[in-house]
N, C-alpha and C positions, 0 to 999 in steps of 0.2 A: 064569405066562405073561401077557404083556400082551395086552390086547384091541386089535387093530389096526383094528377096524371104525370107519369114520367115518360119523357120522350128520349129515344135513342138519337144521339147526335149524328149528323151526316158523316162526320169523320169516322165514327165507330162502324156505321153501315158500310162505308167505303172499305174499311179494313176487313170486315167480314166477307164482303164480296171478293176482295183481293185474295184472301186466304182460301175461299171456296174455289176460285179459279186455279190457284196454285195446286190445291189438292186434286182437282179434276185432271189437270195436265200431268201431275205426278203419277196419278193412277193410270192414265193412258200409257205413259212412258214405261212404268213398272210392268204393266200387263204384257207389253210387247217385248220387254227385255228380260223378263223373269227366267226365260230359258237359258240365259247367259249368266245367271247368278253364281253357279259354281266357278266360272272363270273369274268373275269379280272377286269372289271370296278367295280364290287361289292367288290372285294378284295381291290382295291385302296380306295374306300369309307370307308370300315371297318378299314383299316390301319390308315386313317386320324383320325377316331373317337376313335380308341383304343390306339394310340401311346402315348398320354399324360398320360392316366391311367396306361399304362405299365411302363412308366418311373417313375411315382410316386410310383408304387408298388416295383420296383427294386431298385431305387435310395434312396427314402425316407424311405420306410418300410424295405428295404434290404431283400425282399422275393426272392426266387429262380426264375430265369428268365423263365425256361421251365414251371414250375408250374403256373406262372403268365400268360404266353401266353395261356396255355391250359385252365385256368380258365376264362380268358377274351373271348376266342373263344366259350366256352360252354355257358357262359352268353349271348353273342350276338346271338348265335344260338337259345337259348330259347326265346329271345325277338323277333326274326324274325319269327321263326317257330311256336311259341306258339299261337299268335293271329290267324294265318291261320288254325292251328289245331283246335282251339276253334271254329272258324267259321264253318269249315267243320263238326265238331262233332255236333254242335247245329243244323245246317241245316239238317244233316242226321236224328237226333232224331225227328225233326219237320216233316220231310217227312214221317217217319215211323208212327208217330201219325196220320197224315192226311190220310194215306193209310188205317188205321184202322177205320176211321170215314168218309167213302165215302158219306154218306147221308148229313152230314154237309157241305162237299165240294160242293155237287150239289146245296144245298140250297143257299150258299153264292155266287157261280158262277152265278146261275140263277138270283139272285137279281142284281148283277152287270150288267149282260147282259140286263136285263129288263130296268134298269136305263139308260144305254147307248142308247138303242133303243127308249125309250120314250122321254128322255130329249135332247139327242144329235143326234138322228136319225142315229146311227151307227149300221150297221148290221154285227156283228162279224162272223156269220155263213154263209156269202156269200162265193161262190166258190173261189173268188179271195183272200179273207182274210184267209180262211182255208189253201190255198196253200202257202200264204206268211208266216203264222204262222208255218206251217210244215217245210218250208225251213229254216227259222230263227232258229227254235228250234233244227233242226238237225245240223246246222253249229255251234250253240252255244255249244252243247254237245261235238262235235268233237274238237272245239277250247279249251274248258275247259280241256278235257283229255290230249290234246297235251301240253297245257300250264303247267299242273301239272307235267308231266314227265320232260319237259324242265326245269322248275324251280328247280326240285330236282337235276338234273345234274349240273345246273349252280351254285347252292349253294355248291355242293360238290367241284366244281372247285374253287370257290371263297375262301372257307376255306382252301383248299390245298395251294393255292398261298399265302393266308394271313399268314399261319403258317411260311413260309420261309421269308416273308417280315418282320414280327415282330421279328423273331429270329435273323435276320441280318440287322436290321434297320440302324445301324451305317454305315456299309459298303455300304448299299443301298443309303443313303443320300450323303456319300462321293463320290460315283460313279456319282450320279446325278450332283453334283456341278463341278466335274472334267471333265465329259464327254460332257455335253450339252454346245455347243459353243456360249454361251451368257454371257453378263456381269454379274458379281456376284451380283450386286445390283438388276438387273432385275430378276435373278434367285431366290433371297431371297424374293422379292416381289411376284413373281409367286408362290412360295411355300406357303406364307402366305395367299394370295388371294384365291388360289385354296382350301386351307383348309377351309376358310370362306364359299366358295361357296358350298362345300360338306356338311358342317354342316348345312347351311341354307336350303338346299334341303332335305338332308337325315334325319335331325332332325326337322327342322322348319315345313315342310309340314305335316308329320304325327302328330306332336304335335298340329298344328292348327286344323287338322281333328278330333283329339281326343277331344279337348276342345269344338269344335263345336258340336260334337256328344253328349257330356254330356249335353249341353244346349238344344239340340233337345230331349234328353231322358227325361229331366224334363217336356217338353211339352207333350211327349207321356204319362207320368204318370198323368199329370193334366187332360188331355182330354180323359182318359180311353182307350188307345190303348192296345189291348191284346198282350201278349208276348213282352212287351216293351223292355226288355233287349236284346232279339234277334234282334229287329229292331235297337237298339242302336249299336250293333256290326256291322250290315250291314251299318249303317250310317257312321261309322268311315271310312270304305273302300270307300263308295260313295263320301264322302266329299273331298277325294283326287283327284277326277276327275275334270277336268276343265269345266267351263261353267255351267253344270247341278249341279254338286256337291251333297250336301245332299238332294236337291229337288228330286233327283231320288228315294228317299225313302219316304219322308214325303208327297209328292203330291199324290202318289198312296194310301198312308194310309188315307189321307183326303177324297179321292174319295170312298174308301172302307167304311169309317164311314158314308158317305153320302148315299151310297147304302143300308146300314143297317138301314137307317132312323134316324140316330143320327146327324141331321142337325146342331144343336148347337155345338156339339163337333167337327164336321168336319170343320165348318167355323172357330171356335176358334183355332183349331190346325193349319190350313192353315195360318191364320193371324199371329199367334204366330211365326210360323216357317219362314214365309216370312220376317217378320219385325225383330224379335229378333235374330233368327239364322242367317239371311242374314246380319244384321248389325254387329253381333259378328265376322263374318269372316273378315270384314275390320278392326275392332278394334284389333283383335288378331294379324293380319298381321302387323299392324302399330306398335304394342308393340314389336313384335319379330324382326322387321326390325332394331330397335334401338340396338339390341344385336347381330344381325347376318347380313350377307351380304344382301344388298338391291337388290334383283333380280326382274327385271321388270316383271309385270304380263303376258305380251305377250310372254316372254321367257318361263314362266311356262306353258302357254296354248299350244303353238306350241311344246314345249319340250315334254309334256305329249302325244300329238297326235303322234309325231314321235316315242317317246319311246315305246308306246303301240304297234306300228307296228313292231318295231325292236326287242323288248325284251319281249313282252307280258305284264302281269300285273305289273311286277317289273319295267317296263318302266315308270311307274308313278313317280318313284324316279330318275331313271337313265337318262330319256329323258331330263328333265330340266338341269341336271348336264352337259350332253353332249353339250346342246345348250350354257350354260353359259361358258363352257370351250372354245368352238369355238369362241365366241365373245371376250373372254379374250385373246386368242391367236392372234386375229386381233389387239387388243390393244398392246399386247407385241411386235408385229412386228413394230408397230409405235414407241414404246419406244426405240427399239433396233436399228432401221435403219433410221427412218424419223425424229423423234424428240427425240434425246438421253437424253435431260434434260427437260422433261415436267414439268410444274408447278403443274399440277394436275394429279396424277396417282391413282385416286380413283378406287376402284373395281366396277364391274358391278352392 
């Protein structure tokens, strides 16, 4: 009789034990470093955006690599932190001015309350509404403070990782192609498509919001909105939010003008913003999609929702990138194992 028993060789057992140890150690590391994931993701995004300029500076211009890396990092830090600092500075100044003019605040607030009560029958000072406003206000202040501290830490982590990635980018890309167990053709496509996705989200979304805010700013000037530039800055940030977008700013502005008795300006502003600003969003995205990766709007919407929960405000950028990468990995699995020679390997 033949012995049908199959034995696992010592070499296979050793490999399995080795893989198990790697997974356990990787799990422990990941568990403790998961809080810094936004910083790591930010470093990858900045690496994708800055690699080509770095190669141009070092190869074409023959500039010193260390100086070029530091210069690019300082420039990108200014572009990221500058608008946030400007926003905080402007809002702080406006709050200080308002605190010195309490009578005007009372007058404007009373006008808005009176309009809401007479036209829409909304009683702001009901016990229920006061309790809700207090709770929301307290949570908003707490979240804002926590988000500010977290963003500072994550930016520090991102730039620390970015420095080593840029200084060793040749070794990094060689390691990537040699270590990842996928076909070279798929790895090259993965590299190209992920770069397009990062550029589409990290550049396309803020650029769309900026252009949309400029169009809204023109409307603010035409219809006599006070402190139009401040509202322009706020509109840039609001325009990056899904669904509500810039309407989060221009609708309250229209209601405020209506409460002040400037009915013509209020109606004009709302019509201008809903029609012109609303249509501009679609036109800008259509133009940019021809030059960047075509990311489905649902990926952007759900990506921002998830990103805000995971990463705070910077999740507006990172969330859609994470969603896009997830769906691309699903496609990569198909290309690698199910349909190795697909006719159409277009990006998301």
